[in-house]
C-alpha positions as CSV (number, residue, x, y, z in Angstrom):
1,X,-0.5,-15.7,-2.0
2,X,-3.2,-13.1,-2.3
3,X,-3.9,-13.1,1.4
4,X,-0.2,-12.5,2.1
5,X,-0.2,-9.7,-0.4
6,X,-3.2,-8.0,1.3
7,X,-1.7,-8.5,4.8
8,X,1.6,-7.0,3.7
9,X,-0.2,-4.0,2.2
10,X,-2.2,-3.5,5.4
11,X,0.9,-3.6,7.6
12,X,2.9,-1.3,5.3
13,X,-0.1,1.1,5.2
14,X,-0.5,1.2,8.9
15,X,3.2,1.9,9.5
16,X,3.3,4.6,6.8
17,X,0.2,6.4,8.2
18,X,1.7,6.3,11.7
19,X,4.9,7.8,10.4
20,X,3.0,10.3,8.4
21,X,1.9,12.3,11.4
22,X,5.5,12.6,12.7
23,X,7.0,13.9,9.4
24,X,6.7,17.4,8.0
25,X,6.8,18.8,4.5
26,X,7.5,16.7,1.4
27,X,8.6,13.6,3.4
28,X,5.1,13.3,4.9
29,X,3.6,13.6,1.4
30,X,5.7,10.8,0.0
31,X,5.2,8.7,3.0
32,X,1.4,9.1,2.6
33,X,1.7,8.1,-1.1
34,X,3.3,4.7,-0.3
35,X,0.1,3.0,0.9
36,X,-1.8,4.3,-2.1
37,X,0.7,3.0,-4.5
38,X,0.9,-0.3,-2.7
39,X,-2.9,-0.7,-2.8
40,X,-2.9,0.1,-6.5
41,X,-0.4,-2.7,-7.1
42,X,-2.5,-5.1,-5.0
43,X,-5.5,-4.3,-7.1
44,X,-3.5,-4.8,-10.3
45,X,-2.5,-8.2,-9.1
46,X,-6.1,-9.1,-8.3
47,X,-7.2,-8.0,-11.7
48,X,-4.5,-10.0,-13.3
49,X,-5.5,-13.1,-11.3
50,X,-9.2,-12.6,-12.2
51,X,-8.3,-12.1,-15.9
52,X,-6.3,-15.3,-15.9
53,X,-9.1,-17.4,-14.5
């Protein structure tokens, strides 16, 4: 499950960063924030799993 979560975060991050360079203004800002938010969620899940162990 954690490997799938990391893989999804990587793919979404790559797609967002490729789109980032094609967008202008605020849409590029929000598109650049998506991978950062997704990575924060992945870290939160990892911390939750580690705390539960």
